N, C-alpha and C positions, 0 to 999 in steps of 0.2 A: 798301451803299446808294449809288447814284451821286448826283451833284449835282442832276440833274433830278428824281429821285424825292424827294430831300430837300426841294427847293423846293416840290413838290406837296403835301407834308405840313407845310409850314412854319407855316401858320396854326393848324392843330390843335395842333401841338407848342408853338407860342409860347404859346397859351392854357394848355395843360397845364403847361408849364414855369413860367410866371409864377405859377400856382397852387401849384406844387411847394413853393415857399418857405413858403406859407401852411400847407400840410399838414404839412410837416416841422417848422415852428416850433410848430404847435399840438400835434402828437404828442410832440415831443421837448422842448417848452419848459415843462413843468409843474412848475417849482420851487415849493416851499411858501411862499406869502405874500410873495415878493419878497426874502427874505433871501439871504445869501451862499450857503447850501446847502452840502452836503458836497462835498469835492473830487471833481471829475469828474462832478458833477450840475449840471443847469441852475439858474441863479440866478433867473430871471424869465421868465414867459411874456409876452413882448413883445406878442404879438397880443392878449392879454386886457388887459394893462395900458395899452396905448395903441392901441386899435382903429382910430381915425381915422388916425393916423400909419401904422399897419401897412397899412391898406387903400390909403392914398395911395402907399405904396411898391410895393404889388402892382400898382397901376394904372400907375405909372411903369415898372416892370419889363416889364409886358405891352406898353406902348407902345414901349419901347426895342427890343424884339425884332421888331416889325413889319417885314416885308420882308427880314429877315436870314436867311441860310442857317443852319439849325439846327446844322450841324457847326461853323460859325464861332462861333456863340453859345457853344457848349460849350467850344471852345478858349479863347476870351476868358475865360470864367468859371473855367476850370481854371487858366490862367496867373495871373490875379489872386489866386485862392485860394492858389496856391503862394507868391506874393510876400508875402501877408498872413499866411501860416502858419495858414490856416483849414482845419483837418482836416475839420470838419463839411461845409463847402461843397465841398471838394475831393473827398471821398467821394461826395457827392450828384452832383456834375457829372461825375465820371468814370463813375459808373454810368449816368447819363443819356446820356452820349456812347456808351457801349457799347450801350445799348438802341437808340440811333439808328443803329447800324451802324459806329461808329468802330472802327478797328483798334487792337489792343493796342500794336503798334509805335508808332503815332503818339501814343497816350496816354503811353507811356513817354518819348517824346522832347520833349513840350511844355516841360518845365522846362529842357531844353538845346537848344532849337530852333535857336539860332544855330550850334551845332556840328553840327546835323543838318538843315540847311536843305532837303536833298533830300526830306525827308518832307513838306514844306509848300509849298504854292503861294506865289508872290510876294505875292498879296493876303493870304493868311493870315499870312505873315511880317510884312507891314506892320501888320496888326491886332495881332499879338503884340507888336511893338515899341511901338506906340501904347499898348497895355494896360500895358506895363511903365512907360512914361514917365508916364502919367496916375496909375497906382497909386503910383508913387514920386515924385510931383510935388514934394513938399517937398524932395527932394534936388537940385533944379536946374531945376524947371519941365519943360515939354514942349519938347524941342529942335526948332528949325525944320526940320532935316532929317528928323526922325522924322515930324513933322506933314506935311511936304511929300510924303514917300513914301506915307503913308496917303491923302492927298488925291489922289495920282496913281492910286490903285487904287479909290477910292470916290467916287461923285458926292456932292454936298453933302448930299442927304437921307440917303443910306446912311451917310455919314461921321457925320452927326449922330446916327443911330441906334446906330452903333458906340460913339461917345462916351457916349451915354446908357446903353448896356449896361455899359460900363466903370464909369460912376458907380454904377449899381445894384448890380453885384456887389461893388464896394468897400463899399457901404452894407450889403449882406447879410452880408459877411464881418465887418464891425464889429458888427452885431447878434449874429451867432453867437458871436463871440469875447467880447463884453461880457457875454453871458448864459450863457456856458460851455456851449454846445451840445456834445454828445458825438458824435464821428464814429461813423457806423454805426447811429445811432438813427433815421434817417429811414426811415419805414415805408411810404412811398408805394408804390403798385402800378405 
């Protein structure tokens, strides 16, 4: 899928992808009563236990995606999920990226994008660097040069949406990790 085709389907995909976390969490999140559960099984159905918070997160996720290239959305979500060691979200978003036409080569290179820059456009590299800085913010903040590079590739509105997307995937990763989501249990179509 080329960038023009991807942008034409962005609105439909943004809505579907924002709802993806809902479907995945509802289907895979059915732990019994909120206890610790058996190893490898979900602990809590976050959507049922905190429906207002869950709906608010879904709304934030959908708003964050508005106007962003769906391929870029998936790259950001994949890289943050790598950094957070969130197998559930990594599995979900690599599958979503494949369905959107992303190549296997690029998917394999996301974790080592600095050593494989030729697989990614400068704008994607800037977004990946910003994703790393924001995801690992406790380790030293967001460096001025990383922010400046992202700002050079994105206008204010688009940059704000990229940041919001980074915030939401980091939150989704924490939901999945805290509730012990199991990779490969997302049954969305």
